[in-house]
Steps between C-alpha positions, in 0.01 A plus 500: 500500500774757574649427158165577336484833683853586383392423141188710552704799614743450211208505256393829659803653334313476170228731630753764601732473201449868403526640853851488641410596857242222540731254323768558763247457781391165352863391453573581866188304604610206284847503656355525852260208448778294341730569797225405747439180302873411493547589867207277586659208315838547668400599853260344745409821686155629592308469175216722620710816466602399149135433415407850618777660293395303193133581563560876517718493188219325312249749639707790369553329166132425441400850609748645250380266224135579573556873477695458176238275337214732591690809384589333168133409446389849602751675272450280194389688190343208316314203638617164371522154651814595694310779677213260576749249647653784700156599627441144624853477644447825689190359667681178592790708635262692725392169650864412568555838666195436718643160593828657607318765704285241676799276561695792650209572730485136609878490554501817712173434683427124503131415524385801296282279280232262624482177299871431470605164637778638724690825544825577321647425159392144427445360152128467568474860618692625199258320268200622701620861497557481123145373460367770736685770309336415168156448654532844661634661181197371309272609790345155524556450873389147584565555871711190560797725583425829673721783622493543877745779584453861394799499266381178331151645455633824353737314268210281381284805429789669321563198275130470416486869403819473294354201316185691414690815401722293273206336329305823463771753418791318337282264299277791392805694378618202295153453352484871418833478318380195310177673393684815391753296305236286329292809405801660326541196277 
């Protein structure tokens, strides 16, 4: 799994190929994750600290990628299949950002969400928080996982609003560009 994340960050370089500042940030993230991965193979120290470092690097990376994808979709002049794929990728990226936010909340304040099997960063909780993030982003809200603490409740409301704003505003702008472009032809 760490190797897949390193490959994921390396592929992020393609997104930032025209922006030197972001490219260097991604390169530094790639080096940091690679060093954490190698250190983990060599040393048998407390892996929890390394997991936290890796987690926050991924959080920063996906936040950077999400902003870049959404800005590229927003600034596109013509709508083609690449822009449509970018529109979908931006929505998926927002779900990942929500997952990282919810996971941070659970790491800092264990027990912030009712419906998780146990507190802390377990594989089951990670999967459950990913599921909760997308259910909240889509404003479905089944109620099987609920935020308990104030910060978890506010983060859930924020993600639900961001999901709706994305669908209403960003998608509407892309559709407007498509209609304008198709009317000119």
